[in-house]
Each structure stands twice: as C-alpha cells, then as structure tokens.
C-alpha positions as CSV (number, residue, x, y, z in Angstrom):
1,X,-5.3,28.2,10.7
2,X,-2.5,26.1,12.0
3,X,1.0,27.2,11.2
4,X,4.2,25.1,11.0
5,X,7.7,25.5,9.8
6,X,7.9,22.0,8.4
7,X,5.0,20.1,7.0
8,X,5.6,16.4,6.3
9,X,2.8,14.7,4.3
10,X,3.0,10.9,4.9
11,X,4.3,8.7,7.7
12,X,6.4,6.2,6.0
13,X,10.1,5.3,6.5
14,X,11.0,8.2,4.2
15,X,8.9,10.6,6.2
16,X,10.3,9.4,9.5
17,X,13.9,9.6,8.2
18,X,13.3,13.1,6.9
19,X,11.8,14.1,10.3
20,X,14.9,12.8,12.2
21,X,17.2,14.6,9.8
22,X,15.4,17.8,10.3
23,X,15.7,17.5,14.0
24,X,19.4,17.0,13.7
25,X,19.7,20.3,12.0
26,X,16.9,22.2,13.8
27,X,16.1,21.1,17.3
28,X,13.2,23.6,17.9
29,X,11.5,24.4,14.6
30,X,7.9,23.4,14.5
31,X,7.1,20.1,12.6
32,X,3.8,18.7,11.7
33,X,3.3,15.3,10.2
34,X,0.0,14.4,8.5
35,X,-1.1,10.9,7.4
36,X,-4.4,9.6,6.1
37,X,-3.8,6.4,8.1
38,X,-5.6,6.1,11.5
39,X,-2.6,4.3,12.8
40,X,0.9,5.2,14.1
41,X,3.6,4.8,11.5
42,X,4.3,1.3,10.4
43,X,6.3,-0.6,7.8
44,X,4.3,-2.0,4.8
45,X,6.5,-5.1,5.0
46,X,4.7,-6.3,8.1
47,X,1.2,-6.2,6.5
48,X,1.1,-9.7,5.2
49,X,1.9,-10.9,8.8
50,X,-1.0,-9.0,10.1
51,X,-3.2,-10.7,7.4
52,X,-2.2,-14.1,8.7
53,X,-2.5,-13.2,12.3
54,X,1.2,-13.7,13.0
55,X,1.5,-10.0,13.9
56,X,-1.0,-8.0,15.9
57,X,-2.0,-4.7,14.4
58,X,-1.3,-2.8,17.6
59,X,2.3,-4.2,17.7
60,X,3.6,-3.0,14.3
61,X,4.3,0.7,15.0
62,X,7.6,2.0,14.0
63,X,7.3,4.9,16.5
64,X,5.0,5.3,19.5
65,X,3.0,8.5,20.3
66,X,5.5,9.4,23.0
67,X,8.3,9.6,20.4
68,X,6.5,12.4,18.6
69,X,6.0,14.3,21.8
70,X,9.6,13.9,22.7
71,X,10.6,15.3,19.4
72,X,8.1,18.1,19.5
73,X,6.2,16.9,16.5
74,X,2.6,17.5,15.9
75,X,1.2,14.2,14.5
76,X,-2.1,14.3,12.7
77,X,-3.5,10.9,11.7
78,X,-6.7,10.0,9.9
79,X,-6.6,13.2,7.8
80,X,-5.5,13.3,4.2
81,X,-4.1,16.3,2.5
82,X,-6.6,17.1,-0.2
83,X,-5.1,20.2,-1.8
84,X,-1.9,22.2,-1.8
85,X,-1.3,25.8,-2.8
86,X,2.5,25.9,-3.3
87,X,2.5,29.7,-4.0
88,X,0.6,30.5,-0.8
89,X,2.3,27.7,1.1
90,X,-0.9,26.2,2.4
91,X,-2.3,22.7,2.6
92,X,-5.9,21.7,3.1
93,X,-6.8,18.6,4.9
94,X,-9.9,16.3,4.5
95,X,-11.0,17.5,7.9
96,X,-11.4,21.0,6.4
97,X,-8.5,22.3,8.4
98,X,-5.8,24.3,6.6
99,X,-2.1,24.4,7.5
100,X,0.3,27.2,6.6
101,X,3.9,25.9,6.2
102,X,7.4,27.2,5.6
103,X,8.7,24.0,3.9
104,X,6.7,21.1,2.5
105,X,8.0,17.5,2.3
106,X,6.0,15.0,0.2
107,X,6.3,11.4,1.3
108,X,2.9,10.0,0.3
109,X,4.1,6.9,-1.3
110,X,1.9,4.9,-3.7
111,X,-1.5,3.4,-4.0
112,X,-2.7,0.2,-5.6
113,X,-3.7,0.2,-9.2
114,X,-6.5,-1.9,-10.7
115,X,-5.9,-3.7,-13.9
116,X,-8.5,-3.0,-16.7
117,X,-10.3,-6.3,-16.1
118,X,-14.0,-6.4,-17.1
119,X,-16.2,-6.9,-14.1
120,X,-13.4,-6.3,-11.5
121,X,-14.9,-3.1,-10.1
122,X,-18.3,-4.9,-9.7
123,X,-17.1,-7.7,-7.4
124,X,-15.8,-7.9,-3.9
125,X,-12.0,-7.7,-3.8
126,X,-9.2,-6.7,-1.5
127,X,-5.9,-4.7,-1.9
128,X,-3.0,-4.7,0.5
129,X,-1.3,-1.3,1.0
130,X,-2.4,-0.1,4.4
131,X,-2.8,-1.5,7.9
132,X,-6.6,-1.1,7.5
133,X,-6.4,-3.3,4.4
134,X,-4.5,-6.0,6.3
135,X,-7.0,-6.0,9.1
136,X,-9.9,-6.4,6.7
137,X,-8.2,-9.3,5.0
138,X,-7.5,-10.9,8.4
139,X,-11.2,-10.6,9.4
140,X,-12.2,-12.2,6.1
141,X,-10.0,-15.3,6.7
142,X,-12.4,-17.3,8.8
143,X,-14.8,-17.5,5.8
144,X,-12.0,-18.1,3.2
145,X,-11.3,-21.6,1.9
146,X,-10.2,-20.6,-1.6
147,X,-8.2,-17.4,-2.3
148,X,-7.1,-15.9,-5.6
149,X,-4.2,-13.4,-5.8
150,X,-3.9,-11.4,-9.0
151,X,-0.2,-10.5,-9.4
152,X,3.0,-12.3,-8.5
153,X,5.1,-9.3,-7.5
154,X,6.5,-8.7,-3.9
155,X,3.1,-7.9,-2.4
156,X,1.2,-10.6,-4.2
157,X,3.7,-13.4,-3.3
158,X,4.2,-12.3,0.3
159,X,0.4,-12.1,0.8
160,X,-0.1,-15.5,-0.9
161,X,2.4,-17.1,1.5
162,X,0.6,-15.7,4.5
163,X,-2.8,-16.5,3.2
164,X,-1.6,-20.1,2.8
165,X,-0.2,-20.2,6.3
166,X,-3.6,-19.1,7.6
167,X,-5.1,-22.1,6.0
168,X,-6.5,-20.9,2.7
169,X,-6.0,-22.8,-0.6
170,X,-4.3,-20.1,-2.7
171,X,-3.9,-19.6,-6.4
172,X,-1.7,-16.8,-7.8
173,X,-2.5,-15.6,-11.3
174,X,0.3,-13.8,-13.2
175,X,0.4,-12.6,-16.8
176,X,4.2,-12.8,-16.9
177,X,5.8,-16.2,-17.5
178,X,7.4,-16.3,-14.0
179,X,7.0,-14.9,-10.6
180,X,8.8,-11.7,-9.4
181,X,10.0,-11.1,-13.0
182,X,10.8,-7.5,-12.2
183,X,13.1,-8.4,-9.3
184,X,15.0,-11.7,-10.1
185,X,16.4,-13.6,-13.0
186,X,14.8,-16.8,-14.3
187,X,16.9,-19.1,-12.1
188,X,15.9,-17.3,-8.9
189,X,12.3,-17.2,-10.0
190,X,12.2,-20.9,-10.6
191,X,13.6,-21.5,-7.1
192,X,10.9,-19.3,-5.6
193,X,8.2,-21.0,-7.7
194,X,9.3,-24.4,-6.4
195,X,9.2,-23.2,-2.8
196,X,5.7,-21.9,-3.1
197,X,4.5,-25.0,-4.9
198,X,5.9,-27.1,-2.0
199,X,3.7,-25.0,0.3
200,X,0.7,-25.8,-1.7
201,X,0.3,-22.5,-3.5
202,X,-0.9,-22.9,-7.1
203,X,0.8,-20.7,-9.7
204,X,-1.0,-19.8,-12.9
205,X,1.8,-18.1,-14.9
206,X,1.5,-16.5,-18.3
207,X,-2.3,-16.3,-17.7
208,X,-4.3,-13.1,-18.4
209,X,-7.5,-12.5,-16.4
210,X,-10.3,-11.9,-18.9
211,X,-13.2,-11.2,-16.5
212,X,-14.4,-11.2,-12.9
213,X,-17.9,-11.8,-11.8
214,X,-19.8,-12.5,-8.6
215,X,-20.4,-16.2,-7.9
216,X,-22.6,-16.9,-4.9
217,X,-20.9,-15.2,-1.9
218,X,-17.6,-15.2,-3.7
219,X,-15.9,-14.3,-7.0
220,X,-15.3,-16.2,-10.2
221,X,-12.1,-15.2,-12.0
222,X,-11.9,-16.2,-15.7
223,X,-8.6,-16.3,-17.7
224,X,-8.1,-16.0,-21.4
225,X,-7.3,-19.7,-21.5
226,X,-10.9,-20.4,-20.5
227,X,-10.0,-21.5,-17.0
228,X,-12.3,-20.3,-14.2
229,X,-11.4,-19.9,-10.6
230,X,-14.0,-19.7,-7.9
231,X,-12.8,-17.9,-4.7
232,X,-14.1,-16.8,-1.4
233,X,-11.5,-14.0,-1.4
234,X,-9.9,-12.1,-4.2
235,X,-6.7,-10.0,-3.6
236,X,-5.6,-7.6,-6.3
237,X,-1.8,-7.0,-6.2
238,X,-1.2,-5.7,-9.7
239,X,1.2,-2.9,-8.9
240,X,1.1,0.7,-7.5
241,X,1.1,4.3,-8.7
242,X,2.4,7.4,-7.0
243,X,-0.1,9.3,-4.9
244,X,-0.3,12.7,-6.5
245,X,-4.0,13.4,-7.1
246,X,-4.1,15.9,-4.3
247,X,-1.5,18.0,-6.1
248,X,-3.7,18.9,-9.1
249,X,-3.6,22.6,-9.6
250,X,-1.1,23.0,-6.8
251,X,1.7,24.5,-8.9
252,X,3.8,21.4,-8.2
253,X,5.1,19.8,-11.4
254,X,3.8,16.3,-12.0
255,X,4.7,13.7,-14.6
256,X,4.0,10.2,-13.4
257,X,5.2,11.4,-10.0
258,X,6.6,14.6,-8.6
259,X,9.3,16.2,-10.7
260,X,12.4,17.1,-8.7
261,X,15.9,18.4,-9.2
262,X,19.1,16.7,-8.3
263,X,18.5,17.6,-4.6
264,X,15.0,16.1,-4.6
265,X,13.4,19.6,-4.6
C-alpha cells in the first residue's frame, strides 16, 4: 500500500493552488495527486477551443510533468478514487491500489447532469467537461453539418460559438427566456444574443425539449412547441453536479456537496 502525507484528489486549478500552498508551508512532506483524467492538469475554459481545433490537446496543460518532479509530487493520472475510509485514512483507486494518507484534500469538481428528457439516454450525445470530451467532439466535426446544443449557460454558449467557427450550423435550445440568465441581467443577455445571431447561431429561447430520438445517423430533438430539430451532433450542456459518489459510506458528510466548516474542513 502506498503512503503519503498529503493526498489531493483532483487536478483542477483548486487542486494545483492547494498543492502550491502546501509546498510553501512544507517543502518535504510527501504529496500525491490523483486524477481520473489521462491528461496533465488543464483549464476547463480551453476545452471549447480544443473542440474547434483552435487549440491542440497537447498544448493546454497548466503544468508539465517536470513541474511535479521538481516539486516532489507523485502524480497519478487515469485513476479515479472509488472509495474513501475517513476513519482509517485510506483511499481506494479504480486501479485497485490503496493509498494511506495523513491529510486528504478533495478537489473533484463537478460532472455534467442530464435533464430528464425522454429518449435522451437512448441517442448519441456529447457532453463537454473533460479534455477527452473535447477531443471526441473535435473528431465528430468533419461529419457535422447541423449541431444542437441543449443549454445556454457558459459551457453551452462557449461551445456553440466554437462549433459555429468550425463550420457547423448551430441551434441552441434553452428553457429560460434568455441566454446566460444565471450570470447576467436582461440587457447584457440581449447584447450576447445579438452577437451570436450575427454569427449565425440560432437561439430557441423559452423552449423545453420534450423528446430525443434517433433519426438516421443523427438525432431528432423535439420541443414542447412541436418544433423538431434534426442534428448530426447533440451537445448536452444543462448544468453540473458535484462529484461526490465515491464518498458514499466514507464518513464524510454530504448534502448536495461536501459539508465543511468555516475553514473548508
């Protein structure tokens, strides 16, 4: 069994910032970082650019492998933490390996959620949360003339922009009456909507998807207004939820996320 003084689960900005803060206080303590991604740490904000081909997957790393070696950090990628025993201070990986730790830092972020749309789970669709997701979308572009994006949040709109730049005809379907409603006021939303319309992106606002079904090699998306959209590519960007499933039975308190005190413990 591997042992480490500090175990960091996740490789996001938060995880890297925590790692650097630990090293400022403890230059020699053993640190192990574990991520389910096969890639080096990257920023999720670059993923839409990977989709369109404006950024290469191998050039989006926040830190290179040598940086982990220089900071004496064991970096384990392609292995998810599947269980935690907080009392025994042990974590189990998808590889079957177990790690005993002194302190545990959880920075697992969030995962895409799927809206309860009839037929959605039976059709081919994409999400955009990881570098692997972005690469899969990029590979699908040569066969994509029509793309439908479900959701007009940050991920959906950013992805729609880059799908359009890659040459696809894009339609964004959003149940709210305006785009980015959770981020901007109505005036700002209208400016953004006009900018996207000028780029040829079609916005269906205040529209609820009633069903998805396979249509030929693609997908048909039906709305409650009886409109039907045929697409070669369907991207679901309907929000995210915290990744906490691996903490079931761990002894860590969960309520729509990890419960913490005023010092994030």
